[in-house]
Structure formats: C-alpha cells, structure tokens
C-alpha positions as CSV (number, residue, x, y, z in Angstrom):
1,M,86.3,153.1,190.8
2,S,82.8,154.2,189.9
3,S,82.5,154.7,186.2
4,K,79.9,157.5,186.2
5,P,79.9,160.2,188.8
6,N,76.8,162.4,188.9
7,L,77.0,165.7,187.1
8,S,75.2,168.6,188.8
9,V,75.0,171.7,186.6
10,N,75.4,175.1,188.3
11,L,73.0,177.6,186.9
12,N,74.5,180.8,188.4
13,K,75.9,182.1,185.2
14,V,72.5,182.0,183.5
15,A,71.0,184.1,186.4
16,L,74.0,186.4,186.2
17,L,73.4,187.2,182.5
18,R,69.7,187.7,183.2
19,N,70.4,190.1,186.1
20,S,72.8,192.1,184.0
21,R,69.9,193.3,181.9
22,G,66.9,193.0,184.1
23,G,63.8,191.1,183.1
24,D,63.7,187.4,182.7
25,A,65.9,186.6,179.7
26,P,67.5,184.1,179.7
27,D,64.9,182.3,181.7
28,L,66.4,180.3,184.5
29,A,63.6,177.7,184.6
30,E,63.9,177.1,180.9
31,A,67.7,176.6,181.3
32,A,67.0,174.2,184.1
33,T,64.5,172.3,182.0
34,L,67.0,172.0,179.1
35,V,69.7,170.7,181.5
36,V,67.4,168.1,182.9
37,A,66.3,167.1,179.5
38,Q,69.9,166.4,178.5
39,G,70.2,163.9,181.4
40,A,72.0,166.0,184.1
41,D,71.8,164.3,187.5
42,G,71.4,167.5,189.4
43,L,71.0,171.2,189.5
44,T,73.2,173.5,191.6
45,V,72.7,177.1,192.7
46,H,74.7,179.4,194.9
47,P,72.5,182.2,196.1
48,R,74.9,184.9,197.4
49,E,73.9,187.5,199.9
50,D,74.2,190.3,197.3
51,E,71.9,188.4,194.9
52,R,74.1,189.1,191.9
53,H,73.0,185.9,190.3
54,V,70.6,183.4,191.8
55,T,68.1,184.9,194.2
56,P,66.0,183.3,197.0
57,D,62.9,183.5,194.7
58,D,64.9,181.5,192.1
59,V,65.8,178.9,194.7
60,V,62.2,178.4,195.6
61,A,61.0,178.4,192.0
62,L,63.5,175.7,191.0
63,S,62.5,173.6,194.0
64,R,59.0,173.4,192.6
65,M,60.1,171.9,189.2
66,D,58.6,168.5,188.7
67,A,62.0,166.9,188.2
68,V,63.3,168.3,191.5
69,R,60.0,167.8,193.5
70,T,59.8,164.1,192.5
71,G,63.5,163.4,193.1
72,A,64.3,162.7,189.4
73,V,67.2,165.1,189.8
74,E,69.1,166.2,192.8
75,Y,69.0,169.8,194.0
76,N,72.1,171.2,195.5
77,I,72.2,174.6,197.3
78,E,75.6,176.1,197.9
79,G,76.6,178.9,200.1
80,D,77.7,180.2,203.5
81,M,75.9,179.6,206.7
82,R,74.2,183.0,207.1
83,T,70.9,182.7,208.9
84,G,68.7,183.7,206.0
85,L,70.2,181.0,203.7
86,V,70.1,178.3,206.3
87,D,66.4,179.1,206.9
88,L,65.8,179.0,203.1
89,V,67.5,175.6,202.9
90,E,65.3,174.3,205.8
91,T,62.2,175.6,203.9
92,V,63.1,174.2,200.5
93,L,64.7,171.0,201.8
94,P,67.0,170.3,198.8
95,T,68.8,167.1,198.3
96,Q,72.0,168.7,199.4
97,Y,73.4,171.8,201.1
98,T,77.1,172.5,200.3
99,V,78.6,174.8,202.9
100,V,81.1,177.1,201.2
101,P,83.3,179.5,203.1
102,V,82.8,183.0,201.7
103,C,85.3,185.9,201.8
104,P,84.1,189.5,201.6
105,G,84.5,190.9,198.1
106,E,85.4,187.6,196.4
107,I,84.4,187.2,192.7
108,T,84.1,183.4,193.2
109,S,84.9,180.8,195.9
110,D,88.6,180.2,196.0
111,R,89.3,178.1,199.1
112,G,88.0,175.3,201.1
113,W,87.2,174.7,204.8
114,R,90.0,175.8,207.2
115,A,90.9,175.9,210.9
116,H,89.8,179.5,211.4
117,D,86.3,178.8,210.0
118,D,83.2,178.5,212.3
119,H,83.3,174.8,213.2
120,E,80.7,175.2,216.0
121,R,78.3,176.7,213.5
122,L,78.9,174.0,210.9
123,H,78.2,171.3,213.5
124,S,75.0,173.1,214.6
125,V,73.8,173.5,211.0
126,A,74.5,169.9,210.1
127,K,72.7,168.7,213.2
128,K,69.7,170.9,212.4
129,L,69.3,169.8,208.7
130,Q,70.3,166.1,208.8
131,P,69.0,163.6,207.8
132,R,66.5,165.6,205.7
133,V,69.3,167.3,203.8
134,R,72.7,165.8,202.8
135,I,75.4,168.1,204.1
136,S,78.6,168.7,202.1
137,V,81.5,171.0,202.8
138,F,83.8,172.7,200.3
139,C,87.3,171.6,201.2
140,D,90.8,172.3,200.1
141,P,92.5,169.2,198.5
142,D,94.3,168.2,201.7
143,K,93.6,165.8,204.6
144,S,93.5,168.5,207.3
145,S,90.6,170.3,205.5
146,V,88.8,166.9,205.2
147,D,89.3,166.2,208.9
148,L,87.9,169.6,210.0
149,A,84.7,168.9,207.9
150,A,84.4,165.3,209.1
151,R,84.4,166.3,212.8
152,A,81.2,168.2,212.2
153,G,79.5,165.0,211.1
154,V,78.9,166.0,207.5
155,D,78.0,163.5,204.7
156,A,80.3,164.7,201.9
157,V,83.2,166.9,200.9
158,E,83.5,168.8,197.7
159,F,87.1,169.4,196.7
160,Y,88.1,172.8,195.4
161,T,89.7,172.0,192.0
162,G,90.7,175.5,191.1
163,I,94.4,174.9,192.0
164,Y,94.5,172.0,189.5
165,A,92.5,173.9,186.9
166,R,95.1,176.8,186.8
167,Q,97.8,174.4,185.7
168,E,98.5,173.4,182.1
169,V,96.9,170.0,181.4
170,G,99.5,167.3,181.4
171,S,102.2,169.5,183.1
172,A,104.1,168.4,186.2
173,D,102.3,170.9,188.3
174,A,98.9,169.6,187.1
175,K,100.0,166.0,187.9
176,R,101.0,167.1,191.4
177,A,97.7,168.8,191.9
178,V,95.8,165.7,190.8
179,E,97.9,163.7,193.3
180,D,96.9,166.1,196.1
181,I,93.2,165.7,195.2
182,A,93.5,161.9,195.0
183,A,95.2,161.6,198.3
184,A,92.6,163.8,200.1
185,A,89.8,162.0,198.3
186,A,91.1,158.6,199.5
187,H,91.3,159.9,203.0
188,A,87.7,161.2,202.8
189,R,86.6,157.8,201.5
190,N,88.2,156.1,204.4
191,L,86.2,158.3,206.7
192,G,83.0,157.2,205.0
193,L,82.4,160.5,203.2
194,R,81.0,161.1,199.7
195,I,83.6,162.7,197.3
196,H,82.6,165.7,195.2
197,G,84.6,168.1,193.1
198,G,84.1,171.4,191.5
199,H,85.7,174.7,190.3
200,D,86.8,175.6,186.7
201,L,86.5,172.0,185.5
202,T,86.5,171.8,181.7
203,L,86.3,169.2,178.9
204,E,90.1,169.4,178.7
205,N,91.1,169.1,182.3
206,L,88.4,166.6,183.4
207,P,89.8,163.4,181.9
208,P,93.1,163.2,183.8
209,L,91.3,164.0,187.0
210,L,88.6,161.4,186.5
211,Q,91.3,158.8,185.8
212,A,92.8,159.4,189.3
213,V,89.8,160.2,191.6
214,D,86.7,158.2,192.3
215,F,84.2,161.1,192.4
216,D,80.5,160.6,193.4
217,E,79.5,164.0,192.1
218,L,80.9,166.9,190.0
219,S,79.4,170.4,190.1
220,I,80.2,172.4,187.0
221,G,78.8,175.7,185.9
222,H,81.0,178.5,184.5
223,H,82.7,176.5,181.8
224,I,79.4,174.8,180.8
225,A,77.9,178.2,180.3
226,S,81.0,179.5,178.5
227,T,81.2,176.6,176.1
228,A,77.5,176.7,175.5
229,L,77.7,180.4,174.6
230,L,80.4,179.9,172.0
231,R,79.2,176.6,170.6
232,G,75.6,177.9,170.3
233,L,76.5,181.4,169.1
234,G,77.0,180.4,165.5
235,S,73.7,178.6,165.0
236,T,71.8,181.3,166.8
237,V,73.3,184.1,164.6
238,H,72.4,181.9,161.6
239,D,68.8,181.8,162.8
240,Y,68.6,185.5,163.3
241,L,70.1,186.2,159.9
242,A,67.5,183.9,158.3
243,C,64.8,185.8,160.1
244,V,66.2,189.3,159.1
245,K,67.0,188.4,155.5
246,R,63.7,186.7,155.0
C-alpha cells in the first residue's frame, strides 16, 4: 500500500463564507496560498451553477497561482458536465476534472455515478479533455458504479465516503462501510484506475479508512474548514482582545 496519498484541500467553504457577506474576506487566494505553504498536494474547487461558493472567476484566478501554473500542486475542478463548466475546464486545463453527478436542490453531493446518469456525455467529455486533463468520476462504493465509470475510459474514481462518515467510528456499521469501499477500490485498481476518496472525512474517521484502502488522493474541505475555524478562533479572539485593550 502507498504510505502517503495526496491531500487536495477543497476551498469551497472559504468562498461560501466570503459570499455570505460580500466583498473579498476571507480572501480565497490567501487561503490557497496558506494551504500550499503547509504542504498540501493539491487544491480542489467545485464551482456550482448557482455560484453559491466558488465562482468561474475564482477558478481562473486560482489557475494563475504560481504553484498551480508550475505544477507544484495539482488543481482539481469538480462538478457536473454542464457546457459552461466543461468549457471552463478546457480553458483552464487543470490537472484533474472530477465529474460529480448533481441533483437539483442538493446541499452537497450525496451519491456517486449510477446507471441512469449520462454515460454518453461522460464518454464525450473524457475524450474531449484527455490526455490534457485527468478525468475522475465520483462513484458510489460499489463495483457497479466503478464499472460504469470505467467504460467511459476515465483515469480515476473518487469514492463517496459519506456513508462511512455517518457511522460511529469503530462500530460494526463503520467496519462494513470500510469493507465496501475497500472492495470497490480493489476492483478499480484491477481496472487500472487511480483511487480517490472524499466526503465528510475527519481526523477521527480517516485512520481506519487509510488502514484498509490504498488511496492515491483524498479531497477534504468541509471538516478542514470547520476544524480550522474552531482551533483558530481562540488565538484570533486573543489577538483582537490585545488590540482592543491596548
């Protein structure tokens, strides 16, 4: 098993906080720079059609960062296959485009690639962008989902880990969920695909998963942002108190 999968940090929550107020605070480019400085292997963004967090302008701006432009870190754009986003991916040419099925009104992605999804469109998009862009597909943790993605000639699958993350760490249900991911991952590896994972992964539930699955890449955003907010809140309040009381 590989000892060190890549970590790609999803910046959506930084953009969401910025957009809730307007203006440019917190600054997305500054957040990206901090993430890179800490040694992250990649940056991930998921520009949704409603632009509730990362926008097309953000996607372009991040692509112009030195670390992204030189290939020092990978750049992963997630999303559906709407024409505007595919055109943006073709313009920016990130390291990777992760195709994620989107359901109307969803708060966040909650399922992988299934039989009723647009397989003809996936094949067409993959053919259009490869080999300039690595194509990954968000999959359920089962072999059938992997097979559907593989038929389109993609390079990687990213397993939806939300089912596992909803279980109590160490419980029988969590162990079964890990077994499902591991079995699907082994199948994907046998098909020559890269193995990625993401959704609600935390410092608590990652260790058991990493012991069982040989990931090439993990994409984590929400819980990095949540943990950073709480761990950094105390020291930030301290700084503001020092300023006010001074």
